N, C-alpha and C positions, 0 to 999 in steps of 0.2 A: 457533562463530561466530554472530554475530547479523546479520541483514540486514533493514534497514528500508526499506520501499517506499512512498514518496509517490506516489499516483496518484489519478485520478478515473475513475469508471466510464463516462463518455462520451468518454474519450480513447482513440482506436483504437491509438495507439502504446503506451499503458499495457498493453493486452492483448498486443500483439506482443512488447513488451519482457519482460513477465512470462513468456511462453512461451519466449523465448530464455534467460532465466535458468534456468527449469526444465530446458530441455535441457542447459544447461551442468552443472546440479546432478547429472544423471544420471551424469556422468563421475566424481562423488565420492561414491558411495553410502555409503562407510564413515565419512563425516565427520558430526559432530553439528552441525546448523545449525538455528537458530531464525529463522523469518521473521515479521515483524510488518508488517501493513498499516496505513499511515498515511493519513490523510484529507487531500484537497486538492480544491479546487473551481476549475475553470478559469473559471467564471462563476457566482458565487453568486447573481446576479440572474435566472438563467434561470427562467422560470415553469414550473410543473407542466404536464405534457402535458395533463392533464385541463382545464387552463384555456386553453391555447393551441391544441392540436389541430394544430399545424403539423408538416409532414413534415420529415425530417432536411435534405433538399436545400432546402426552402423557408427553413429557418433559416439554412443556410450562405449562400444567396443574399442574404438580408436583411442578414446580418452583413458579408459581404465584397463584396457587389454582383455584378453580371454575370449574374444570372438562374439559373434551375434547371438548364438544360442545361450551363452553364459549371461549376456546382457539381458535377454528375455527372462531368464530365471531370476536375475537380480531384481528386475522391476515388477515381477509377478506379485510380490508382497504388497507393493504400493497400489497395484490395481485393486486388490482385495480390500486394502484399507480405505481406499476412495469409496468403494461400494458401501461401506458401513455408514457413510454420511450422505448416501444418495448420489454419488458422482460416478460417472462412467468414463474412464480413461482409455483412449484408443492409441496406445504407443505404436502399434503396428503401422499406422497411417499418419501419425503426427509428423509435422514438418519443422524440425528444429531450425531456429533462426535467430538473428540478433534482435533484441527487444527495445533498442533505443528509441525507435520511432513509435512503438506502442506506448512507451512511457511519455513521449511528447504528446501523444493523443490524449493520454489521461490528464495531463496538465492542462490542455486545451479544454477538455471536458470539465475539469474542475472549476475553471473560470466560468463556465456556463451552467454550473450546478448539476452536472450529469456524470461525475466521476464514478459514482457507485454503480450506475448502470453500465458505463463503459468497462470498468474493471471486470465485472461479472462477465460480460459478453467476450472480452478478450480471453479470459481464462477458459470459458466454455468453448469458444471458437478454437482455441489451441488444443486443449486436452480432449474434447469430445467430437468436435466437428472437423478437426485436422485441417484448419484453416491456416494459411501463411500470414501470420500477424506482423509481418514486416512489409507486406505489399500494400502500397497506398490505396489502391482501389478496394482492397479487402477491409482496410482500416476505415475508409470512408463509409463502406456499407455498414460496418459495425456502429460507427457514429450515428448514422441515420436510424439504425434500428433502436438506438438509445435515445432518440429524440433530437439529435443535433442536425443542423443543416449540412447536407452531404457535400455540396459544392464549397461552402466555407471551410469545411474540414479538409477537403482535398487541397484547396489552395494553401491552407495553413501548413499541412504536411509537405507540400512541395517546396516550401521555404525551409531549408534544412537548419536554419538558425532558430526558427520559431520554437520557443519553449525549451531549446536545448540547454540553456543555462539553468533553467529551473530543475531539469533532470540532474544535471551535474551538481547542482547545489544539494539536492537530497542525497546524493551518493556521498558527497563530502560530509554532510551532517551525519550520515550514518557512521562514518569513520570516527568522528569526534565522540559519538555516543558508544563506540566500541563494538558496533555491530559486525559480526564476522560471518553470520549465517542468517538466512531468512526462511520463514516469516519472522518478523520481529515486531511485537506489538507494544506500543508505548501509551500508558494511560495517564492523562493529565501531567505529562512530563515528571511524573513521580514514581511510577511503577512500570515494570516491563515484564513481558512474557516472551520467551524465545521458542520457536518451533511450533509444530502443529500439535499444541497441547490438547488433551481431551476436553470435552465441553465442560466437565465439572471444574476443571482448573480455571476456565474463563468465568464461570458463574461465581466461584469464590473470589476471584479478583474483583469482579464487578460489585459484588456485595460488599466487600471490604471498603472500596472506594465510596460507594453510596453511603455506607454507615459513617465513614469519616466526614463526608461533606455535610451530612445531616447534623452531626455533633459539633462541627466546626463553630467557633464563635463568630458572631456577626461583626461587621466592620466597626472598629473602635478607634477613636481619635485619641492618640496617646499624648497629645499636647495639652489636654485639659489640666488646668491647675498650674501650668508652667508659664512663665513670662515669655512671650515671643521675642525674638531678636530682630524683628522687622518683617513686614510682609506688604505686598502690593495687591491692590484690588482695582476694580473698575473705576473707582473714585480717586485712585491715586495711591501713594505709598505712605505707610505709617512708620515713622522713625521712632524707635524706642527711646525712652528717656535714658540719660546716662545714669548708671548705677553709682551710688556713693561708695 
């Protein structure tokens, strides 16, 4: 089974939803599952933290109005929801920033088989450790902690074109799938779940797909019993006889 996850590293529900999926997957340890993290940006125009220096709550207040205190009240419920799945969100010190380079890092990590580790460390770094996940040095440190070569990572990130098209391709693909909010989970390109669904919803989806795969018919050649109109093999091509 392949699960594709469209998410953004500044989306709190993306971290919560990821954790719910992981908890559900623990119920199916014997199954072979491939997970691919897909890029999505909630706001591509978000400035780098190094340029704005705004706190998370200041950014929320500016975007939605109502002031910092109202922003804190609005996010309090998300903090409590995160705790139910073992996550600790520190919005007080979080550094809101543009995530394009974090997504480029994920694509680099995917090529080296470390995207799962990097995605987790980016989310943890942003929401719990209050790291600036647009800073190249910070991203290189995260990559090294995930088992990637730090210098290679830093060199890659310093090339602004490296993996940029891969990120944009994911975002365009999300648009063709009708994705308007994240997290967005796609199973075998056949089913989808949107949002930070409860663990039970993921368990039901996984079980349904496993059951369908188990009962699916084996590969069957439907040409049996039919005259071929011609075919070519390693020994040449066989031309069918003309039909009377």
